C-alpha positions as CSV (number, residue, x, y, z in Angstrom):
1,X,20.5,73.8,24.1
2,X,18.6,72.2,21.2
3,X,17.8,69.2,23.5
4,X,16.1,71.5,26.0
5,X,14.1,73.2,23.2
6,X,12.9,69.7,22.0
7,X,11.9,68.7,25.5
8,X,10.1,72.0,26.1
9,X,8.4,71.8,22.7
10,X,7.3,68.2,23.4
11,X,5.9,69.2,26.8
12,X,4.0,72.0,25.2
13,X,2.4,69.6,22.6
14,X,1.5,67.2,25.4
15,X,-0.1,70.0,27.5
16,X,-2.1,71.1,24.5
17,X,-3.3,67.5,23.9
18,X,-4.3,67.2,27.5
19,X,-6.3,70.4,27.2
20,X,-8.0,69.1,24.1
21,X,-8.8,65.8,25.8
22,X,-10.3,67.8,28.7
23,X,-12.5,69.7,26.3
24,X,-13.7,66.4,24.9
25,X,-14.4,64.9,28.3
26,X,-16.4,68.0,29.2
27,X,-18.3,68.0,25.9
28,X,-19.2,64.3,26.4
29,X,-20.4,65.0,29.9
30,X,-22.6,67.9,28.7
31,X,-23.9,65.8,25.8
32,X,-25.1,63.2,28.5
33,X,-27.2,66.0,30.1
34,X,-24.9,66.7,33.0
35,X,-24.4,70.4,33.8
36,X,-22.2,69.6,36.8
37,X,-18.9,67.9,36.6
38,X,-19.2,67.1,40.3
39,X,-22.5,65.4,39.8
40,X,-21.2,63.3,36.8
41,X,-18.2,62.3,38.9
42,X,-20.3,61.3,41.9
43,X,-22.8,59.3,39.7
44,X,-20.0,57.4,38.1
45,X,-17.8,56.7,41.2
46,X,-15.0,59.0,40.0
47,X,-12.9,61.3,42.1
48,X,-14.5,64.7,41.9
49,X,-11.1,66.4,42.2
50,X,-9.5,64.2,39.5
51,X,-12.4,64.5,37.2
52,X,-12.4,68.3,37.5
53,X,-8.6,68.3,36.7
54,X,-9.1,66.0,33.7
55,X,-11.8,68.3,32.3
56,X,-9.4,71.3,32.8
57,X,-6.6,69.4,31.1
58,X,-4.5,69.9,34.3
59,X,-4.0,66.3,35.2
60,X,-2.6,63.4,33.3
61,X,-5.2,60.6,33.0
62,X,-4.2,57.0,33.4
63,X,-5.2,54.3,31.0
64,X,-7.4,52.7,33.6
65,X,-9.2,56.0,34.2
66,X,-9.8,56.4,30.5
67,X,-11.4,53.0,30.4
68,X,-13.6,53.9,33.3
69,X,-14.6,57.2,31.7
70,X,-15.4,55.6,28.4
71,X,-17.6,53.0,30.1
72,X,-19.4,55.8,32.0
73,X,-20.4,57.1,28.6
74,X,-21.4,53.7,27.4
75,X,-18.5,53.5,24.9
76,X,-15.4,51.5,24.2
77,X,-12.1,53.4,24.5
78,X,-11.8,53.6,20.7
79,X,-15.3,55.1,20.5
80,X,-14.6,57.5,23.3
81,X,-11.5,58.9,21.7
82,X,-13.1,59.0,18.2
83,X,-16.5,60.2,19.1
84,X,-17.9,63.2,17.2
85,X,-19.1,65.8,19.7
């Protein structure tokens, strides 16, 4: 039973972190002057569906996609993850 609690707790923490990453992605988009997630995705050759899910914290994002997203904002991945918003 304890193992199940640990797994469930770990998943909850991961889900919370994905939600926080989504907020960060959204805030960075808005700070670039984009009101529309769809427009940002289209302008940066990103899947509109995936981008929307990333912002919502509903889809796991791959390392490659994180690199692409950071570059879309003119940042390194380190800068992207550490940026003050």
